[in-house]
N, C-alpha and C positions, 0 to 999 in steps of 0.2 A: 092171122094173128098169129098164131104159133111160129109161121114162117119169118115174119118181122121182129119178133122176139131173138130168134135164134140168130138172124143177121146181126141184131144190135150187141150181142154177145160176143161175136166173134170179128166183131170192128176193131176194138182195141188192139187185134194180134196182129192187124193189116194195117196199123199205122204208125209211123216212127217216133210219135209221141211218148213220154213217160208211163209207161203200163204200171200200176198196183197190182199186188194180188189180192183179190178179193173174194172173200167167202160167198157162194151163189145161193141163191136160196132153194131149196129144196125143191119149189114150185117150179124153176128153170130146168133142172135134169129130169123132174116129172114130165113136162111139157115134150121132151124129147122121147122120155123111155115110153111112153103111153100111145106114143105113133105105132102103125103098122112095124113089126119087124124091118121089113124094105126101106121104108123109110126115115125109119130112127138110123140104120145103120146109113143113108145117103147123108143126113144132117150131121152125124157123129164124123165124117170125113174133113167139114168145115174146121174143126179143131187138130186134125192128125198135124197138118203141113205145116203149122206155126209151131204148137208144140216141137215136132222133129225138128224144125229149124233153131228152134232158141237152143235145145240140147246140144245139138253137134255143134253150133256156135260155140257153147261153152267150154265142150269136150276137147275141140280143138285146140282150145287156148290154154290148157292144163298143162302148166309150169313153163310157160308161154311168155306171158302178159308182160309187157314192158320190157322184153329182154336189152332190146337196142337201144331204150331210156336208163337204164341201169348205168348203162357205158359210161353214161353222158354226163352224169351227175344225177345229185338229191333232187335238186328243182324240177326238172324235165320228168324225173323217174315219179316224182308227189303228183305232178300233171295226170301222168299218162295212169299211175293206180287208180287217182280218183274217176278218170275216164273210163276205165276197166270195172268199178266198181259200180258206176251207172248201167254201163251195159248189162251186166251179171245181175242187177237188180229186173231191170226191164226183161232179162231171157226168162229168170226166173217168174216173174208174174205171169207171163205171155205162158210157159208151161205150167206152173200153177193153175191157173184161170183154166187153160186149154183142158187140162189133166180135169178136173171137176165134172165137165161136161163129157167125160169117158165112161164115166162111174157106171155099175151095170144096175145099180139099185140105191136106195136112201141111205143104207146100212154104211153100205162102201163110201158112200159122198161123207157120209157125216164120223169116218173113222179116218178119211183123208185130211177133213177137215179137224178134228182134234189133234191128229200127229201134227200136221202143221201148226198149231196154236204153240203144241209143247217141244216143236221145233223152236219158234220165236221166243217162247220163254229164256232157254239153253242159250241161243245164241245172242241174248241181250244182256244174258246172265255174265259169257262168256266176255264181251266185250266191255261190261263196267268191269270186270275184274283185270283186264288187257289196260284198259286208261287208269284202273287205279295204279299201275306196275307204272307209268310214265305221267304224273300228276301234273305238273309243267312243264313238261317238257316236248318237242317239236315231236317226238316218238309217237305220241299218243293217238295222233290222227292214223300214222300208220297203221299202227298195233290193231286201231280199230279195223281199217280195211282189212287186214291181214284173218282177223277174226271173220270179218263177215265173208 
């Protein structure tokens, strides 16, 4: 039963569909940390690969997103930035969802989830401020992407 739950948690990390960040219940982490140490380590390995891949993909794109498209004009650039934003969202969700399963205890999990919630509030506030700077202009969506 525990292995089935663990595999279901890992499934989104291996699919190409859009993944969303979700706070896992403490019971899911508990299912892994309550196993004998060797088994717990083995099950955690499932989450390390997708986490590292998502992180490395995003780090490799720092200051490189849509370089070629920026020289082709605004429309190709906007399309590219929209796709880059979707990829970044997907990679973040994979990273965050996997990272939760690597927490060592319930306190660490709660701290991570609380920090993520605080970040979401900050991000949403910055996006609203950027959007207010471009109330009816075409730059509003690009400002939102830049904030994200």
